C-alpha positions in Angstrom: 24.0 -27.1 52.0 23.8 -28.1 56.1 22.0 -26.3 58.5 23.5 -26.4 61.8 20.9 -26.8 64.9 21.5 -27.1 68.5 18.7 -29.0 69.5 16.9 -29.0 73.2 14.1 -32.1 73.5 11.5 -32.3 76.3 10.8 -29.0 76.1 8.0 -26.9 77.0 7.2 -26.6 73.4 8.3 -26.9 70.1 9.9 -23.7 68.5 12.9 -22.1 67.1 14.8 -20.1 69.3 17.4 -18.0 67.2 20.6 -18.1 66.2 23.4 -18.9 68.9 27.0 -18.9 68.4 29.3 -22.0 68.8 32.5 -22.6 70.5 34.3 -22.5 67.8 33.0 -19.0 66.7 30.7 -20.2 64.2 26.3 -19.9 63.9 23.7 -22.6 65.1 20.0 -22.3 65.3 18.6 -23.1 68.5 15.8 -25.5 68.5 13.5 -26.7 71.4 10.9 -29.7 70.8 8.8 -31.2 73.2 9.6 -34.8 71.9 11.9 -37.4 74.0 15.1 -37.9 72.6 14.4 -41.7 72.7 14.3 -43.9 69.1 14.7 -41.0 67.2 12.3 -39.0 68.7 13.4 -36.2 68.7 15.0 -35.8 65.8 12.0 -36.5 64.0 10.4 -34.0 65.6 13.5 -31.8 64.9 13.1 -31.9 61.0 9.0 -32.4 61.0 9.5 -28.6 63.0 12.0 -27.3 60.5 9.7 -28.3 57.0 6.7 -26.8 58.9 8.5 -23.3 59.7 10.3 -23.4 56.0 6.9 -24.3 54.2 8.8 -27.2 52.4 8.5 -30.9 52.3 9.4 -32.7 55.0 11.2 -35.4 52.9 13.8 -32.2 51.8 15.4 -32.2 55.0 17.1 -35.5 56.3 19.4 -35.4 59.8 22.8 -35.9 58.4 25.2 -35.6 61.8 24.6 -35.5 65.4 21.8 -38.3 66.1 22.3 -38.6 69.5 24.2 -35.6 69.9 22.4 -31.9 70.9 24.5 -30.5 68.0 22.8 -31.9 64.5 23.6 -31.1 60.7 20.7 -30.8 59.0 21.0 -31.9 55.6 19.1 -29.6 53.0 17.8 -31.1 49.2 18.2 -29.0 46.6 20.6 -25.9 45.4 22.4 -24.1 48.3 21.5 -20.5 46.8 18.1 -21.5 47.0 18.1 -22.7 50.3 20.3 -19.7 51.2 17.9 -17.0 49.8 14.4 -19.1 51.5 16.7 -19.2 55.2 17.7 -15.5 54.8 13.6 -14.3 54.0 12.1 -16.7 56.6 15.0 -15.8 59.5 14.2 -12.2 58.9 10.3 -13.2 59.2 11.2 -14.8 62.5 13.1 -12.1 63.6 16.0 -14.0 64.6 18.9 -13.4 62.2 21.9 -11.0 62.5 21.9 -7.5 62.6 22.4 -7.2 58.4 19.5 -9.8 57.7 21.1 -12.6 56.7 21.8 -15.7 57.6 25.8 -16.0 59.3 
């Protein structure tokens, strides 16, 4: 399973900002990190932040696409159904999900 992310580096704070629409009509998770986009620092900070917020080991997440782009794809190791359930619960708890309480 892959999670679409729009990363803003050099931000004031590390934060998950919510789900935002993409130009293609999909949704992506907006995330900011204080790390600079040099030598993979912002990407590493993104993976650490997501792992911490999701309560999983950082090794379960890897950057699958977008190494030098703001738009990233984060691969989630394991069963898609389990991740979907975990993400739905996490987004609902964070109050950053859609009106039905589900990841879109």
